[in-house]
C-alpha positions, -999 to +999 in steps of 0.1 A: +490+093-100+484+091-063+454+068-066+475+046-090+504+043-063+480+035-036+461+009-056+491-007-072+517-007-046+525-043-049+525-042-087+551-014-088+575-038-070+566-066-094+570-044-125+603-031-111+615-067-104+605-080-138+620-051-159+653-051-139+657-089-142+653-085-179+678-057-184+702-076-160+700-107-181+708-087-213+736-070-195+751-103-184+748-115-222+766-084-232+794-088-207+799-124-216+800-115-252+828-090-247+848-112-224+844-145-244+881-150-246+885-151-209+879-187-197+857-192-166+848-223-146+811-229-142+813-218-106+827-184-117+802-182-144+772-188-120+787-163-094+791-136-122+755-142-133+741-141-097+760-109-089+749-090-121+714-101-117+709-094-080+727-060-083+706-050-113+674-059-096+684-041-063+694-010-080+666-006-104+640-015-077+655+008-052+653+035-079+617+027-088+604+025-052+624+055-043+607+076-069+574+064-059+580+071-023+593+107-031+561+113-051+539+103-023+558+125+001+556+155-022+517+147-024+516+147+013+534+180+017+512+196-009+481+184+007+490+197+041+504+230+029+478+258+035+470+281+005+482+317+012 
């Protein structure tokens, strides 16, 4: 796992961005499907789409990169820990 993280550091970001953008798009579609009866102007529609997309991308990328960083940190601790 450690070698994977070191070799694919940039692709972890790319995969996180791609998957979070896809999920955010589906979330936007579901939200608009449930709130179809509430009329929105084009400006409100675009702002809602941007807010949902960027919030989803930020949160999911943060979680993915945070987990990868925690794993690297634990590997460093384990490597520097002397056996008893």
